[in-house]
N, C-alpha and C positions, 0 to 999 in steps of 0.2 A: 489935127487930132483924130479926124475921121480915118485918115490913111493909116495911122498907127493902130486903130481898132481893127481895121480890115486885116492888117498884117498880123496882129496878135491872134486873130481867129484862125490863122493858118499855121500857127506854131503848135506842134504836137509834142508830147513827151513819149519818147521811145527809147528803151534801154537805159532809162535814167537820164537821158539828155533831152534838152529842149531843142527841137529840130524843125526844119522846114523841108518840104519835099520838092524834088526837082521840078515837077510840073507846075507847082505854085510859084516857084522862083522864076521859072522860064516865063510864065505869064506876067509877072511883075517887071522882069527885065525887058520884056517886049521881044523875046526870041522864042523859037520853037524848043520844046524839051530836047529834041534830038540835037540841036545846035549846042545847047547848054552842056549836054552830056559829052559831046565830041570835044568841046573845049576842055572839059575836066579830064578826059582820057588822054589828051595831048600833053597834059601837065600833071602826071600822077604824083610826082614828088611834092607838089604843093598841097596835096589832099591826103594827109595821113588818116588813119582810122578814127582819130578823135575829131577830125574835121568833117568827114564824110563816110558813110557806110551804106550798103545796099540792104534793104529790108528783106527778111526771110519770107517764105511763102505764108507762114503762120502770122507774122506781123502784118503782112499785106492784107490778109483776110480780116484781121482785127481792125485794121485801119478802115477798110471798106465798110465793115459793119457799123463803125462809129460815124461815118459820113452819111448823112441823110440827104439824098439828092435824087431828083427824078431824071437827071441827065445821064442816060445810059452810056453816051459816048465818053463822058469824063470817067465813068467807072470802068470802062473797058480797058483795063490795064493789061498790056501784052507781056510786060516783064515787071519784076519788082522794082519799085521806084528807089531812087537814091535819097538819102536823108542827109541834110547838111546842118551841122551845128552852127552856132553863132560865128565861130572862127572860120568855118568853111564858107559861110555866106560872105564874109569880108574878103576872103581869098577869091571868091567868084568874081567880084568886082574887078580885081586886078587881071584876071584871066580873060574876061569878056571885053575889057578896055573900051567902054563906051560911057558917055556922059550919063545916060539913063541908068546904066549899071552902077555907077558911082553914087548917084543920088538915091537910087533905090536901096543900095547897100547901107547908106547912112540911115535911112528910115527904118530899115530892118534892124540895124544895130540898136537904134533907139527903142524899138519895140522889145527887143530882148532885154535891154537894160531896164525898161519899165516893168517887165514881168519879174525880173530878178529883184527889183526894189519892192514890188508888191509882195513877193514871197518873204523877203527879209524883214520888211516892215509892214505887216498887215494893218489894215485900217482898224485899230483897236479903240480909237477914240469913241466911236459909237457904242461899242461893247462896254467900255468903261462907264460911259454915261448911263447906259441901261442898268448896269450893276449898281451904280450909285443911287439911281432912282428907286430900284428895288429895295436897297438898304434903307433909304429914307421912308419908303412906304411901310416897310416892316416895323421900323421904329414908331411911326405914327399909329399903326394898328395896335401895337403893344401898349402904347400910352393910352389909346382910346379904351382898350379893354381894362387897363388898370383903373382909369377913371370910372368906368362902368361898374367895376367891382367895388370901388370906394362908395359909389352911390348906393349900391345894393347893401353894403354894410350899414351905411347911415340910415337907409330906409328900414332895414331890419331892426335897428335899435329903436327907431321911432315907432314902428309897429309894436314892438315889445312894450314900450312905455304906454302906448294907447291901450293895449290889452290889459296891462297891469292896472291902469286907471279904471277901465271898465269893470275889472274884477272887484276893485275896491268899491266902486259905486254900487255894484250888484250886492255886495255884502252889507253895505249901509242900507240899501233898500229893504233887504230882508229884515233888518232890525226895525225899520220904520213901518213894517207891514202890520203892526198890531192894530186892533180895531180902534177906531176913533169914536169919540162921542158924537152923536148926531146933533146937528144944529137946526134950530127951528122950533115951531110950536109942537108940543106933544099933546095928543088928544087923550 
């Protein structure tokens, strides 16, 4: 699994293709970049343009700016690298004819397939979960506010009844405010 992750990190998108560069492939196959490119040049009919192409100066500059590395030797590119598509990588295994090349080609193919699967079937389960939780939370909040408003309506009615009762008591008190006869001994 770790090997697939390492390989996936070396897959770039250039000209709309998912590709790997000759230097990364050579490192994985355990050969020099020069040896890999010589094998490709000896078999040009096996590498049509949709299997392999050379980066332009502009594409190389963009690629260099995207790679953050302190290794100046790795970044010292004398010529524009070759980019191999998934089919070109598979063809490389047949051109290099070594057990390492075959095993590496299988791993690289699996990495390409994993990326394609990820693109076709993004992990939407978590997104759907979050959407469902937000929907449930929204429903809960709306119900809570509805209950709160119901309480307010009930409370308002009760306050009105209390005010009405107080007003009635006030009016009865004003009627009862007439002077009363004094109780006790009169001198």
